[in-house]
C-alpha positions as a Markdown table, in Angstrom:
| # | Residue | x | y | z |
|---|---|---|---|---|
| 1 | Val | 82.7 | -60.4 | 114.2 |
| 2 | Leu | 79.6 | -61.2 | 114.2 |
| 3 | Val | 79.1 | -57.3 | 113.2 |
| 4 | Gly | 82.1 | -57.7 | 110.6 |
| 5 | Asp | 80.2 | -61.4 | 109.3 |
| 6 | Ile | 77.2 | -59.8 | 109.3 |
| 7 | Arg | 78.3 | -56.6 | 107.7 |
| 8 | Gly | 79.7 | -59.3 | 105.0 |
| 9 | Gln | 76.6 | -60.6 | 104.4 |
| 10 | Met | 74.7 | -57.7 | 104.4 |
| 11 | Lys | 77.7 | -56.4 | 101.2 |
| 12 | Lys | 77.1 | -60.0 | 99.2 |
| 13 | Val | 73.3 | -59.7 | 99.6 |
| 14 | Glu | 73.7 | -56.2 | 98.1 |
| 15 | Gln | 76.1 | -57.0 | 95.4 |
| 16 | Glu | 73.3 | -59.9 | 94.5 |
| 17 | Leu | 70.9 | -57.8 | 94.5 |
| 18 | Glu | 72.5 | -55.3 | 91.8 |
| 19 | Phe | 73.3 | -58.2 | 90.3 |
| 20 | Thr | 70.1 | -59.7 | 89.9 |
| 21 | His | 68.4 | -56.0 | 89.6 |
| 22 | Ala | 70.8 | -55.7 | 86.1 |
| 23 | Glu | 70.7 | -59.0 | 85.3 |
| 24 | Leu | 66.0 | -57.7 | 85.5 |
| 25 | Thr | 67.3 | -54.6 | 83.2 |
| 26 | Ala | 68.6 | -56.8 | 81.3 |
| 27 | Ala | 65.9 | -58.9 | 80.5 |
| 28 | Arg | 62.7 | -55.9 | 79.7 |
| 29 | Ala | 65.1 | -54.7 | 78.0 |
| 30 | Lys | 65.0 | -58.0 | 75.9 |
| 31 | Ala | 60.8 | -58.7 | 76.2 |
| 32 | Ala | 60.4 | -55.3 | 74.6 |
| 33 | Glu | 62.8 | -55.5 | 71.6 |
| 34 | Ala | 60.9 | -58.9 | 71.4 |
| 35 | Glu | 57.0 | -57.7 | 71.6 |
| 36 | Ser | 58.1 | -55.2 | 69.4 |
| 37 | Gln | 59.6 | -57.6 | 66.9 |
| 38 | Ala | 56.4 | -59.4 | 67.5 |
| 39 | Ala | 54.2 | -56.6 | 66.8 |
| 40 | Glu | 56.6 | -55.7 | 63.5 |
| 41 | Ala | 56.0 | -58.5 | 62.2 |
| 42 | Ala | 51.9 | -59.5 | 62.9 |
| 43 | Lys | 52.5 | -55.7 | 60.6 |
| 44 | Gln | 53.9 | -57.4 | 58.2 |
| 45 | Val | 51.6 | -60.0 | 58.2 |
| 46 | Asn | 48.2 | -58.3 | 58.6 |
| 47 | Ser | 50.0 | -56.5 | 55.2 |
| 48 | Leu | 50.8 | -60.2 | 53.3 |
| 49 | Ala | 46.6 | -60.9 | 54.1 |
| 50 | Thr | 45.4 | -58.1 | 52.8 |
| 51 | Thr | 47.7 | -58.4 | 50.0 |
| 52 | Leu | 46.7 | -62.0 | 49.2 |
| 53 | Ala | 42.9 | -61.2 | 49.4 |
| 54 | Lys | 43.4 | -58.9 | 46.8 |
| 55 | Ala | 45.0 | -61.1 | 44.5 |
| 56 | Glu | 42.6 | -63.6 | 45.1 |
| 57 | Arg | 39.8 | -60.2 | 44.6 |
| 58 | Gln | 41.9 | -60.2 | 41.5 |
| 59 | Ala | 41.8 | -64.0 | 39.9 |
| 60 | Glu | 38.6 | -64.6 | 40.7 |
| 61 | Glu | 37.7 | -61.3 | 38.7 |
| 62 | Gln | 39.7 | -62.5 | 36.0 |
| 63 | Lys | 38.4 | -66.0 | 35.8 |
| 64 | Gln | 35.5 | -63.9 | 35.1 |
| 65 | Ala | 35.5 | -62.5 | 32.7 |
| 66 | Ala | 37.0 | -64.8 | 30.5 |
| 67 | Thr | 34.8 | -67.1 | 31.2 |
| 68 | Lys | 33.0 | -64.5 | 30.0 |
| 69 | Leu | 35.1 | -63.9 | 27.1 |
| 70 | Gln | 35.4 | -68.1 | 26.1 |
| 71 | Gly | 31.2 | -67.6 | 26.2 |
| 72 | Gln | 31.3 | -64.3 | 23.5 |
| 73 | Val | 33.6 | -66.2 | 21.5 |
| 74 | Ala | 31.5 | -69.2 | 21.8 |
| 75 | Ser | 28.3 | -66.7 | 20.4 |
| 76 | Leu | 30.3 | -65.5 | 17.7 |
| 77 | Glu | 31.6 | -69.1 | 16.2 |
| 78 | Thr | 28.2 | -69.5 | 16.6 |
| 79 | Ser | 27.5 | -66.8 | 14.3 |
| 80 | Val | 29.6 | -67.0 | 12.4 |
| 81 | Lys | 28.7 | -70.8 | 10.8 |
| 82 | Ala | 24.8 | -69.7 | 11.0 |
| 83 | Ala | 26.2 | -66.7 | 8.1 |
| 84 | Asp | 28.6 | -69.0 | 6.9 |
| 85 | Ala | 24.9 | -71.7 | 6.2 |
| 86 | Gly | 23.3 | -68.5 | 5.9 |
| 87 | Ala | 26.3 | -67.3 | 3.0 |
| 88 | Met | 25.5 | -70.9 | 1.9 |
| 89 | Asp | 21.7 | -70.7 | 1.5 |
| 90 | Ser | 21.5 | -67.8 | -0.4 |
| 91 | Ser | 23.9 | -69.0 | -3.0 |
| 92 | Leu | 22.0 | -72.1 | -4.1 |
| 93 | Leu | 19.4 | -69.2 | -3.4 |
| 94 | Ala | 21.1 | -66.9 | -6.4 |
| 95 | Gly | 21.6 | -70.4 | -8.2 |
| 96 | Lys | 18.4 | -71.6 | -8.2 |
| 97 | Leu | 17.0 | -67.8 | -9.8 |
| 98 | Gln | 19.9 | -67.8 | -12.3 |
| 99 | Glu | 18.4 | -71.0 | -13.3 |
| 100 | Met | 15.1 | -69.9 | -13.3 |
| 101 | Gln | 16.0 | -66.7 | -15.0 |
| 102 | Ala | 17.8 | -68.2 | -18.2 |
| 103 | Arg | 14.6 | -71.5 | -18.2 |
| 104 | Ala | 12.0 | -68.4 | -18.0 |
| 105 | Glu | 14.6 | -66.4 | -21.0 |
| 106 | Gln | 14.0 | -69.7 | -22.8 |
| 107 | Ala | 10.4 | -69.8 | -22.6 |
| 108 | Glu | 11.3 | -66.8 | -24.0 |
| 109 | Glu | 12.4 | -67.2 | -26.8 |
| 110 | Met | 10.2 | -70.6 | -27.5 |
| 111 | Val | 7.3 | -68.3 | -27.0 |
| 112 | Arg | 9.1 | -66.1 | -29.8 |
| 113 | Glu | 10.4 | -68.1 | -32.6 |
| 114 | Leu | 6.4 | -70.1 | -32.6 |
| 115 | Gln | 5.2 | -67.1 | -32.4 |
| 116 | Gln | 7.1 | -66.0 | -35.4 |
| 117 | Glu | 5.4 | -69.8 | -37.7 |
| 118 | Arg | 2.9 | -68.3 | -36.6 |
| 119 | Gly | 3.0 | -65.3 | -38.3 |
| 120 | Thr | 1.6 | -63.6 | -35.1 |
């Protein structure tokens, strides 16, 4: 009877050991799957970080380009204003020149008239 009990208990222990071994195998498989998923997630995070870094660099480059363009626009506006002012100055000078030419012509006409009156 004692040997039968021991054999029965050994069978129970063997069954429990087999069950525990099966659970351990399943747990290992789940752990391996989790590690694989974690590795894939890490790859995706790295890829996203790289994409984000590229986007940040591009944004900074675009910001610098926009600043440069704003400077160029301001410079052009200044040049246009200077050209406008120069054109106004030139226009005023041209008007004064015409006025002086008209006066010179009048003076020449007066000189001719005086010369004719004197008979020269």
